N, C-alpha and C positions, 0 to 999 in steps of 0.2 A: 711601261710606266704604272707605279704604284695608284691604288684606285684612292682618292681622298675620302677620309669621315666626313662626313660635313653634318648639320643639322636636320637638314632636307631630305640626305640617306637613311639616318637614325629616324627621324617621324617615321619614315618612309617602312620601315625597317618593323618599328612597333607596329605601324598599322596593318602591314601584312599579318605580323603575327597571330594580334588582335581577330580578324579577320580567320584567319584560319583557324582560329578556338574555337571562336564563333561559332562558324560552320561544321566544327569538334562535335560541339555540345550538342548542337540541333541534330545530325545525326545519330548521336546518341539516344538523344530522346525521343527521336521518332521511332528509332532500333528500336527500345524497350516498350515502344508506347504499341507498337503495332506488332510484338513478340506473336509468332502463331500461336500459343499455349497460352499465354495471359489474357491477348484479347479476346477469348470464348467467354471471360471471366465476367459478368453483369457490373455495373456501375456507371458513375457519371462518366460522360465523354471526358471533362476537362481533368480526371480525377486521372486518368489515365496519361497523363501527358506530365501533370504535376503533383505534386504534394499538399500545396500552399491553401486547398479549403480544407485540408487533413490537419496543417499547425496550426489552421486561423482556430478552428472548433479545439484545439489544443488549450492554445495561449486563453482561448475565452472560458477555459473549466468545465467545456460542452462534450469532450472526444467524445464517452460512453454512449450521451443521448445521442449525438450524433451517426456516430455508425449504429446503433438499432434503430433510427430513424433510414438510416442506410439497410440494412436488415429488412426490415418493412415495406420497403420499394422493392427492393431488388433481390431479396429471398439468402437462404442462407449461405451463399458464397456472393460477397463483394470485391470488387474492386478498387479500394482505397486512396491506393497512392501507385503512383509507375510500377511497382516490384513489392506491394503489401496487399496482405489478402486479409481479408476480416473474415470467419466461420462462424457458424452461429449451428452449426452439423454435428450432434453427440457423437457418431460413429466415428466422424474425424478428429475430436477433439478426441477420445480413446486413442485413436493411434496417437495423436500429439504428445498428449500427456501420460502415455504409458509404461510404469518402468520397464527399463533398458531401454527407452526414446532414442533414437537417434538427433530428433529432432531439436538439438541445442537451445538454449537462449538466447536471443538476437544481439547483436549490438547496441542497442541500445541503452543495457543495462548498465553499462560501461563509460555513462558518458557522465557519470554526476559527479566526480570528482576528481581533484587529480591524484595522483597514484594509484587509482584505482581500472589500470588498463590494460589489463590482460589477467589471464587465469594466476598467472605467477601471485602477482602481488593485489589481487581484489579478495575482500570477504565475499563468501559465501554464495549470499545475496546475486553480488556481482560477476560471480564466475560463472564463464558463458556454457562449459559441458557439462555434461551430465554426470558422467565419471570423475571427472576431476573434480565436480562436487562432493561427490559420495564421499568421500573419506572426513572430512570435515560439516558434512553432516551427521555422520554418524557420532561423533563429538559431541556435536549440538545435539541430536537426538538423546543423548545418554542424560545431558543438563535437564532437560526438558520432561521428562516420565511424567507421569502422574505423582508416581514414587516418593522423585525427589523432590517434585515443584510440591507434595504435601507437609515439607517440611519449610518451607517460606510463609504454610499457609496463617501461622500467627501474624505477622510482619503483614503481610495483605487485610486480614479483618483490622489488627488495629486501626493502619490507613486507611480504611474505608469507612470505619466510624469516627474518626478525625473529620474528614472530607464531608459528612453526610451531617456532623454536629456542625460544621462551617453553612452549610446547606440551609440548616435549622435556624442557626446565628440570624442570617441575613432574612430568611423570613419572619421571624421577630422582628427584628430590628429596624430592618431597612422596607419591611413589603414584599423585597421578589428576591429574586436569586437567580445566577447565570449560572445554570447546570455547567453549560459548554464548557465557563473555566474552571471548573471545580473537580467537571471530572479527567478534563485535561492537568489539571495538577494534579488529582489521585494517580494519573498514568504514567506519569512521569516520573512523580517520587515510587511510583511504584518498581519501574523501573532502575530505577538510582538506587532502589534497596537492594536489588535482585542482581544488579551488576559490578554496585560498587561499595555494599554494606554497610551504607544507609541512604536515609532519605535525600533529594536535595531541599527540601524545605518549602516546597511551594504551597502542602494544606497548612502548614502550620505559621507561618509569616503571612501567607494571605494573598502571596504576593508572586508576580511568578521569576525566578531563578536567572541568574544569567543564563543557563544552558538554554530554556525554554527561549527565552530571547533570540537566544542564536536560533534555533533549530527554526522558528519561525520567520528569522532576518534569512535565512541559509536557502527555506524552499522557492522562495521565487526564482532564486542565482544557480539554481539544481534546477527547476523546468529548464530553465532557459536552456545551461549549456547542454542539456540532454534533447529536447526539439530544436532550438538551432545553432546547432556542432559549430558552424562558422562564426558562432560572437566567444569561443573558446578563449585563441587568444588575444580579443581584445578583453574577456573581461580578467585573461589571467596577464595582459601587460600593462593595462593602466597602474598607473604610480596610484599609492592610496590616498592622495591627495588630489587626485583626478577624479575622485569616485570609485576607485577599487576595493568597495568592502567585502570583496571574497579573501585575499588573500589572508588578512590577520585573522579572519571567522573561521576558515580554512586551519591555523593556527592553533584557534584554541579546542576545533575538534581534535585532531591532534592532541591535544596537551588529553585530552575527555577520556581519550583511548588508553594512553596511556597511564592514567591515574586507576582505571579498569582494571589494568595488568597491575599495577602495584598492589592496591586490594583487593586482588584474587591472588594473590601471592601471600601477603599478609592472613589473607582469613584461611588458607590453605596451613598456613604454619600455628593457627589458634584455632585448628580444627573444627571450623567454617567452612560455607561452602559461597561463591558465587557462581552466575551464569558462565562464566569462564573456567570451571575449576576444573572439568577435564579437556581441558585445552591447555593448561599447564602443567598437570599431574605427569609421571614420567612414568614411562608404560613400553616394559622393553617390548610387549607388541603391538606397539602405536609410535607412526614416526611425533618426534615432535613439532610442536607448531609454532615455528618463531612469533616471537612477543610482538615484530611489527606489524603480521598478519590476525594475530589478537585483537592486536587493538583497533584496525579495522573494523573485525568481527562486531565490536563497542561501540565503536561511531555509529556501523549499522544500526543495532539493535536498538541504539539509544533513539533514534530515528522512529525505526517503523514503532516500536515499542510503546513511542508515546499515542500521535495521531492518530491511530488505527481503533484500540479500544475506546480513546476516548469519543471518538464519534460515534461506535456502536453503542454507549451508554447515552450518548447526547441523543442521536435518534430513536433509541430505543425508550426514553423519559418521554420525547415529543410523542411518537405512535401511542403509549398508552394514555398517554392524557389527552390528546383526539378523542379518544373512545371511552369513553366514559365506562360502558358497562362490563370493557373488558375492566378497567382499571379496578373499577368495586370488586371483579371475581377473584385480581389480582392479590387485594388486597385480604380478602375475607380468604385465602389459600392460607399465604403468607403471617397471618394471625393465627391457622393453626400449627404452624410447625411451634419446637420448640423454645424457648429465650434465647437461648444461642444455638440457633440450626449450626451439625459440619458439613462440610461438603458433602460428603453422600448424602445427607438428606436432603439440602438443596438442589440435589442431580434427579430425587424424586419426586420432587415439584415437579408436577405435571406444566401445568399454566406456567408458571415462571420459564421453564424451561420449550416451550411452547413460542411463548411471546419474545423471547433471545432466538431461537432459531427464525420468527419470521421476521424479527425487525434483522434478521444479518441476509435473509432473502432480498427483501424490497431496497435494503439502505447496507448493504454490503459497502463495508470501508472501503475496501480497494476494488472497487467495480470494475475495471477497463482492461485492456488488453493487455495477456500474457503473448508477448511476443518471444517467438521461436523461429527458425530460417530452417527451408527446407536443405535435408542431409546432398549429401553428390551422390548424383546417380537420380535427382529429380524424384517427386513423390506423385502417385495417382490417390485422389480426394477426391470423395463426390462428383466423380468422371470428369473430373479434369485432371491437365497432366499440368503437375506445377514445376518450373525450373528450380535447377540446384541454386540457393542462395536467394530464393525471394523468402519475403519475410510474411508468416503467420501469424495471425492473431485470433484468439478468441477472448469473449469475454462475461464475464460474472453476471452483466446487468442485461445481456440479451437473455442466457442462459435461467437465470432466475423467473424472468418475465416470457417463460414459455407457455403460451395459451392453452398447447395440446397436453402439459405437464401439472400446471397448475391453474386451479379452475377460480376464473375472473381475478388472474397475478395483480393487478393493478389496487387489489383490497387487501387491507392490513386485517388477516384472519389469519389469529395462533390455531385457532380448533382444528385447522387446515390439517395439521400436525397431528391429532388424533387417531389419523388414519389412512397416516405416509404411503404412498407405493414407491419398490424401491426405484423408480426414474425419479421422485419428488426426491431421496437422497442423492442418486447422483447428480442431479441438476445442482446439487447446491456445493457452491463452491467458494463460500466467503475464504476460504482460508488457503486458493490455490487449488492448482490442479495437483495429481496425485504425484510425480516426480520427484516435483520442489514444493511441498506443500510447507504453509507456515510450521516453523520448525517450534513459534511459542505459542501456540494454541490451548493449550494447557493452562497458563498463564491467565493468559484471558480470557479463558472462562471460568478459571477459580474468580479470579478478579473484577468479571461480568456478574457471577451467580452473587457475591456477596454485595455489590455496590446498589443491584438491583432492588434484591429483597431486605438492605439496609432502610433504604431509602421509602422505600413503601412502606415500613412497618415503622418507622419513623414520621413520615409527614403523608398519611396517609390521604390529607386533606387538603392538595393540594392540585391547582390549573395552570393550562398556559396562561402569559401575558398577554392583553388585547397586543401586545408589539409582536409577541410570536403566531405569527401566521406563515400557511403556504407559501407565501411569496419569499419574506424575513426567510424560512427554513429551503430554500430551492437549494438541491446541489449545485455544488460547483468541484470541479473533479481535476485537481491537481494529482493525480495519481490516487494520494488518497482524497477522500470525500470532504468539504467542509458546507456548514448553510452561508447560504450566500451574507444574511446581515453578520456573520460571525461570532452569535451570540444564540442561547437557548433561556429564555426568561420566564419562569415561574413565578406563580403569587399562591396564597393562600385561598383558602374559597371561602 
């Protein structure tokens, strides 16, 4: 007699499946929690079972501060999630991030946007394999050398001059100016000029372009997709009328990438260059990079090139104005320079460069974890055995505050760089680790040097507004840092 399919039978089968699935999940959680190797690593007991405390810190914009506090409590190796280890051991950092390292980027990097979910279809920032990334990095590095970047110096200087003029106009006519807003406009326009052949018009128009608004709207969604992967199908599957702002936003970013490729090809035809000229050039020695990958590189650069430089300039302005004596010394040094200083002259201004270095130490634009995956065969670091596939993370925020390397590490002291030690230089990782160091650092440095020197030469008599306090400038960390208040207001003295 054939068995009857009845509602009670279906409910019973479903219930059994749920029970079996729950038991299996619990078994896996316990198995990982009590892994004989991982259990040796200190950390909060709850973190051996779940990453929820870490995720809460991340969603609050406090990941770097949270992990740093754990290092202070537990030491250089901390288990911050069942299979994630935070490391503040510099010998281990060298092993993980050395040239030729087998510690590839962790899967975290490919959670940012649809269409970048494998090494074959991702921009170089999201490519996990160090070997796979090396080819495109060479092409990027060729576009970011000092010699090439110097060709864009006039455009950068023009945009800096206009930006500082706007700040000065605000001070004279409104009695205050939000430098964070203007530095964001500047960084965005420099990126636009170098990637598209012309700025986005933020500084000229004095308001956020559509692209800047899209970047600001995208960051929370990107954070949600990365840190809570289970939300991806929900975010991607919602219809637009039901609150899905991601799909049209992503389509616009695709368009921005396509515009960058078209602008690069037009620039090539006209004998000029953009950031991506080395990628579209035909070269028998180099494999051609498809347009769709260049488009993705452009999208990543648009985001990365705006927030990081803008926040470095914002926190530098804040830090200098908090220390009147440092400001007066900086203004005096800048007055001794020629009327229109060159890049080389600015690089020889000792205090100016010390101030920039100290800002990047105390307020690194990307302070948080550089996620890497333990290679096949596992690894021995700091006396611990780390199983294959374990995620290990090092962060600039902690290395930059190592009291064994930096005297009074929480103090803003540019003069410490007058007698910098090899250890101080090694511990500075504002531009990332040696294997995957930021490819735009020469562009950022050119922009920062001119912006800082022009601001304090043009507006030497400025100070922080009463509304700009330690509390308002408290860092929130969603990969790149930002002040909690979302602004940094200055006023005339």
